[in-house]
Each structure stands twice: as structure tokens, then as C-alpha cells.
C-alpha positions in Angstrom: -0.1 0.0 0.0 3.0 2.4 -0.3 4.3 4.3 -3.2 7.9 4.6 -3.9 9.4 7.6 -5.6 13.1 8.0 -6.5 14.7 11.4 -6.2 17.9 12.4 -8.0 21.3 11.7 -6.1 21.9 15.5 -7.1 18.8 17.0 -5.8 19.9 19.8 -3.3 17.5 18.5 -0.6 19.4 19.9 2.3 20.5 23.2 0.7 17.0 24.0 -0.6 14.8 26.1 1.7 11.6 24.2 2.2 9.7 27.4 2.8 10.8 29.9 0.1 12.7 27.5 -2.3 16.1 29.4 -2.2 19.2 27.3 -2.7 22.1 27.8 -0.6 25.4 27.8 -2.7 27.7 25.8 -0.6 27.2 24.0 2.8 29.9 21.8 4.4 28.6 18.5 6.0 29.4 19.6 9.4 26.9 22.5 9.1 23.7 21.0 10.9 21.7 24.1 11.2 21.4 27.1 8.8 19.4 30.3 8.3 17.9 31.1 4.9 17.8 34.4 3.4 14.1 34.4 4.1 14.9 34.3 7.8 13.8 30.6 8.5 16.1 28.5 10.6 16.6 25.0 9.3 17.7 21.8 10.9 19.6 20.3 7.9 18.1 16.9 8.1 14.5 17.8 8.7 14.7 20.3 5.9 16.0 17.6 3.6 13.3 15.2 4.6 10.6 17.9 3.8 12.1 18.5 0.5 12.4 14.8 -0.4 8.8 14.2 0.6 7.7 17.2 -1.5 9.6 16.1 -4.6 8.2 12.5 -4.4 4.7 13.9 -4.1 5.3 16.3 -7.1 5.1 13.4 -9.4 1.8 12.2 -8.1 -0.1 15.1 -7.3 -1.6 18.0 -9.3 -1.5 21.7 -8.2 -4.8 21.1 -6.0 -3.3 18.1 -4.2 -5.4 15.7 -6.2 -3.8 12.5 -7.7 -2.6 12.9 -11.2 -3.0 9.3 -12.2 -6.0 7.1 -11.1 -5.0 4.3 -8.8 -4.7 0.7 -10.2 -7.6 -1.4 -9.2 -8.5 -4.9 -10.2 -11.4 -5.2 -12.8 -14.6 -6.5 -11.3 -15.6 -9.9 -12.7 -18.7 -8.3 -14.3 -16.5 -5.8 -16.1 -13.8 -8.1 -17.5 -13.8 -10.2 -20.7 -16.8 -10.6 -23.0 -20.4 -10.6 -21.8 -21.3 -13.4 -24.1 -24.1 -11.3 -25.9 -23.9 -10.7 -29.7 -23.0 -7.1 -30.7 -25.9 -5.2 -32.1 
């Protein structure tokens, strides 16, 4: 019942502000908390998790939050195959 979405290895998840979308140029790995130009203070790992979740959802959701593709469901027995009646 889960959906798996792969995000590019080069997606700047920890350097991308999850609030305003600004990308920080350089950020050494030892930096665990940073302040964006919009003033929001980010924990690097939590911010990355928010961005990765949003990137995964972007493939499946439209602008209003609805699913882009309908979910897959098994055809009901009355819907599958021929009905045995002659075409008119």
C-alpha cells in the first residue's frame, strides 16, 4: 500500500529552503543548522526530509493536491472479458 518515488542523487534537498525555495550555494557537511535568506532557521536533516517528501509527491499530485494518475484497481468480474452477448 505504499508508493516509492526515486529522487535524483543530485537533488539539493538539504540546501533547498523548504519554505521559500532558495538554494544555498555551499554547505559543508558539518553544518547541521542554517538560516535561509528568508529568515527561517532549518535543521539540515529535517529540511532535507521535507524537500524529499515534496519532490516525491510532485510526481503524483496536481496543483490542487489531487492524484494525477488514477489508482490501479482490479477489474470486477462483471467488467472483465466478454459478456457473451452478440453485438448489435
